[in-house]
C-alpha positions in Angstrom: -24.9 -11.1 -5.1 -25.1 -7.5 -6.1 -24.3 -6.3 -2.5 -21.4 -8.8 -2.4 -20.0 -7.5 -5.6 -20.2 -3.9 -4.3 -18.5 -5.0 -1.1 -15.7 -6.5 -3.2 -15.3 -3.4 -5.2 -15.0 -1.2 -2.1 -12.7 -3.6 -0.3 -10.3 -4.2 -3.3 -10.4 -0.6 -4.5 -9.8 1.0 -1.1 -7.0 -1.5 -0.2 -5.1 -1.1 -3.5 -5.4 2.7 -3.5 -4.2 2.9 0.1 -1.4 0.5 -0.8 -0.4 2.6 -3.7 -0.2 5.7 -1.6 1.8 3.9 1.1 4.5 2.9 -1.4 4.3 6.1 -3.5 8.0 7.0 -4.2 7.1 10.7 -4.4 7.5 12.8 -1.3 5.2 15.5 -2.6 2.3 15.8 -0.2 0.1 17.4 -2.9 0.7 14.6 -5.4 0.1 12.0 -2.7 -3.2 13.5 -1.7 -4.3 13.6 -5.4 -3.3 10.0 -6.1 -6.3 8.4 -4.5 -9.0 10.3 -6.5 -6.9 9.9 -9.6 -6.7 6.2 -9.2 -10.4 6.0 -8.7 -11.0 8.1 -11.8 -8.5 6.0 -13.9 -9.9 2.7 -12.7 -13.5 3.7 -13.3 -12.7 5.2 -16.7 -10.8 2.2 -18.0 -13.2 -0.3 -16.6 -16.2 1.4 -18.2 -14.5 1.9 -21.5 -13.3 -1.7 -21.8 -16.6 -3.0 -20.5 -18.4 -1.2 -23.3 -15.9 -2.6 -25.7 -16.7 -6.1 -24.5 -20.5 -5.4 -25.1 -20.0 -4.2 -28.6 -17.5 -6.8 -29.7 -17.9 -9.4 -31.0 -21.0 -8.5 -32.9 -23.7 -11.0 -33.5 -23.0 -13.2 -36.5 -25.2 -12.6 -39.6 -26.4 -16.2 -39.5 -28.1 -15.6 -36.2 -25.9 -17.8 -34.1 -24.6 -16.8 -30.7 -21.3 -14.8 -30.5 -18.2 -16.6 -29.5 -18.1 -17.0 -25.7 -14.4 -17.8 -25.8 -13.7 -14.6 -27.6 -15.7 -12.6 -25.0 -13.8 -14.2 -22.2 -10.5 -13.6 -23.9 -11.4 -9.9 -24.5 -12.5 -9.4 -20.9 -9.3 -11.2 -19.6 -7.1 -9.2 -21.9 -8.5 -6.0 -20.6 -8.0 -7.2 -17.1 -4.4 -8.0 -17.7 -3.8 -4.6 -19.4 -5.4 -2.9 -16.4 -3.4 -4.7 -13.8 0.0 -4.5 -15.4 -0.6 -1.1 -17.0 -1.6 0.5 -13.7 1.8 -0.5 -12.2 3.6 0.9 -15.2 2.0 4.3 -14.8 2.5 4.2 -11.0 -1.2 4.0 -10.2 -1.4 0.5 -8.9 -4.7 1.0 -7.1 -6.6 1.6 -10.3 -6.0 -1.8 -11.8 -8.1 -3.9 -9.5 -10.9 -1.4 -9.5 -10.9 -1.3 -13.3 -11.1 -5.1 -13.5 -14.2 -5.2 -11.2 -15.9 -2.3 -13.1 -15.3 -3.8 -16.6 -16.7 -7.1 -15.5 -19.8 -5.4 -14.0 -20.4 -3.3 -17.1 -19.9 -6.2 -19.5 -22.2 -8.4 -17.4 -25.0 -5.8 -17.5 -24.5 -5.3 -21.3 -24.6 -9.0 -22.0 -27.7 -9.6 -19.9 -30.7 -11.0 -21.8 -28.6 -11.4 -25.0 -28.0 -14.6 -26.9 -25.1 -16.6 -25.4 -25.0 -14.5 -22.3 -25.2 -17.5 -20.0 -22.3 -19.3 -21.7 -19.8 -16.7 -20.5 -20.3 -17.5 -16.8 -20.0 -21.2 -17.6 -16.6 -20.6 -19.2 -15.4 -18.5 -16.3 -16.7 -21.1 -13.8 -14.6 -23.8 -15.7 -11.5 -21.6 -15.5 -12.1 -20.9 -11.8 -12.0 -24.6 -11.1 -8.5 -24.6 -12.4 -7.2 -21.4 -11.0 -8.9 -21.5 -7.5 -6.5 -24.1 -6.0 -3.6 -22.3 -7.6 -4.6 -19.0 -6.0 -5.0 -20.5 -2.5 -1.8 -22.6 -3.0 0.3 -19.6 -3.8 -0.9 -17.7 -0.7 -0.2 -20.7 1.4 3.4 -20.8 0.2 3.9 -17.3 1.5 3.3 -18.4 5.1 5.9 -20.0 7.2 4.5 -21.5 10.4 7.8 -21.2 12.2 8.0 -17.4 11.4 4.5 -16.6 12.7 4.4 -14.1 15.5 2.1 -15.4 18.3 1.2 -11.8 19.2 0.2 -11.0 15.6 -1.9 -14.2 15.4 -3.6 -13.4 18.7 -4.4 -9.8 17.8 -5.4 -10.8 14.3 -7.8 -13.4 15.8 -9.4 -10.8 18.1 -9.7 -8.3 15.2 -11.4 -10.9 13.0 -13.9 -11.9 15.7 -14.7 -8.2 16.4 -15.1 -7.5 12.7 -17.3 -10.5 12.2 -19.6 -9.5 15.1 -19.9 -6.0 13.7 -20.4 -7.3 10.2 -23.1 -9.7 11.4 -25.1 -6.9 13.2 -24.8 -4.4 10.4 -25.8 -7.0 7.7 -28.8 -8.0 9.7 -30.1 -4.4 10.0 -29.1 -3.4 6.5 -31.7 -5.7 4.9 -34.6 -4.2 6.9 -36.1 -2.7 3.7 -35.9 -5.9 1.7 -39.2 -7.3 3.0 -37.6 -10.3 4.7 -38.7 -11.8 8.0 -36.5 -12.3 11.0 -35.3 -15.8 10.0 -34.4 -14.7 6.5 -32.5 -11.7 7.8 -30.6 -13.9 10.2 -29.6 -16.2 7.3 -28.4 -13.3 5.2 -26.2 -12.2 8.1 -24.8 -15.7 8.4 -24.2 -16.0 4.7 -21.9 -12.9 4.8 -19.5 -14.6 7.2 -17.3 -16.5 4.8 -14.3 -14.5 3.4 -11.7 -16.1 1.2 -11.3 -15.2 -2.4 -10.6 -11.5 -2.0 -8.3 -12.1 0.9 -6.4 -14.7 -1.1 -6.1 -12.3 -4.0 -4.9 -9.1 -2.2 -3.4 -10.6 1.0 0.2 -11.0 -0.4 0.2 -7.6 -2.2 1.5 -5.5 0.7 4.4 -8.0 1.3 5.3 -8.2 -2.4 5.4 -4.4 -2.7 7.5 -4.1 0.5 10.0 -6.8 -0.7 10.2 -5.1 -4.1 10.9 -1.7 -2.5 13.5 -3.2 -0.3 15.2 -5.0 -3.2 15.2 -1.8 -5.3 16.7 0.3 -2.6 20.3 -0.7 -3.3 23.3 -0.1 -1.1 23.1 3.7 -1.2 20.0 4.0 0.9 20.4 5.6 4.3 20.0 3.6 7.5 16.8 5.4 8.4 15.2 4.6 5.0 16.4 1.0 5.3 14.8 0.6 8.7 11.5 2.0 7.2 11.7 -0.5 4.3 12.4 -3.4 6.7 9.5 -2.3 8.9 7.2 -2.3 5.9 8.2 -5.9 5.2 7.3 -6.9 8.7 4.0 -5.1 8.4 3.4 -6.8 5.1 3.8 -10.2 6.7 1.3 -9.2 9.4 -1.2 -8.2 6.7 -0.7 -11.6 5.0 -1.0 -13.5 8.3 -4.3 -11.8 9.1 -5.5 -12.5 5.5 -4.7 -16.2 5.9 -6.4 -16.3 9.4 -9.5 -14.8 7.9 -9.6 -17.6 5.3 -8.9 -20.3 7.8 -11.5 -19.1 10.3 -14.4 -17.7 8.2 -14.5 -20.0 5.3 -15.3 -23.3 7.1 -17.3 -21.6 9.8 -19.4 -19.7 7.3 -19.9 -22.7 5.1 -21.1 -24.8 8.1 -23.4 -22.0 9.2 -25.0 -21.7 5.7 -25.5 -25.5 5.4 -26.8 -25.8 8.9 -29.0 -22.7 9.1 -30.3 -22.8 5.5 -32.9 -25.6 5.9 -34.0 -24.3 9.3 -34.3 -20.6 8.5 -35.5 -20.5 4.9 -38.8 -21.6 3.5 -39.8 -22.8 0.1 -42.5 -21.0 -1.8 -43.6 -22.6 -5.1 -40.5 -24.8 -5.2 -38.3 -21.7 -5.2 -35.8 -21.1 -2.4 -36.6 -17.6 -1.1 -34.0 -15.7 0.9 
């Protein structure tokens, strides 16, 4: 779980930062080169600050009862919304997603082993049941089957297969120091195949930003700049197409691999499933 969280932090942080640089309205090369480290610094700073705030508040009631889990979730969600919308207002869009991940990690570490800590994941799990189909439904509405470019689909499929093969090999060798046997290492590599949530969350961002830039260009934009903006819309659709392909291909294949390989590759020790 920890490695998966770190993987999400790197993927979302790198994607949003590069996206912010791509759509940076400034033509200053120096400012563009400084934007990436500034976005990392802002995201880490705000995430750590708000995460610590979530740890300190609400304080434990004097009667000894557990703090309000709903208040904790609202406080964490409020900080996430401030980070996402605020980062766009200050023209550092890449820092928002990074801040959300960091504040959740910091708050989770601070809540660990405290009274009522387990109730927060339960509340978030209940909310995820509601918002998960909405998230995947929204990304599905962005795709029009008739507008799919067969060449993009073919290249996207090949890229995904190549990436999964490399990911499988690297994952297998990366757990050599974890005191796992060959069968357990193989299962860990298979468990890392499914990709869905992050792709659904960030897949449409490039297309949304490209459409917004094209809409804000107006009639006074030059033909050269207009062609660049239209090309970015096309590239945004390609990114979204590959994101959807990754969900369609890896989610069912990975789930089937986990359910099939789990009983065969893992062993029970004292009624505890060891991976």
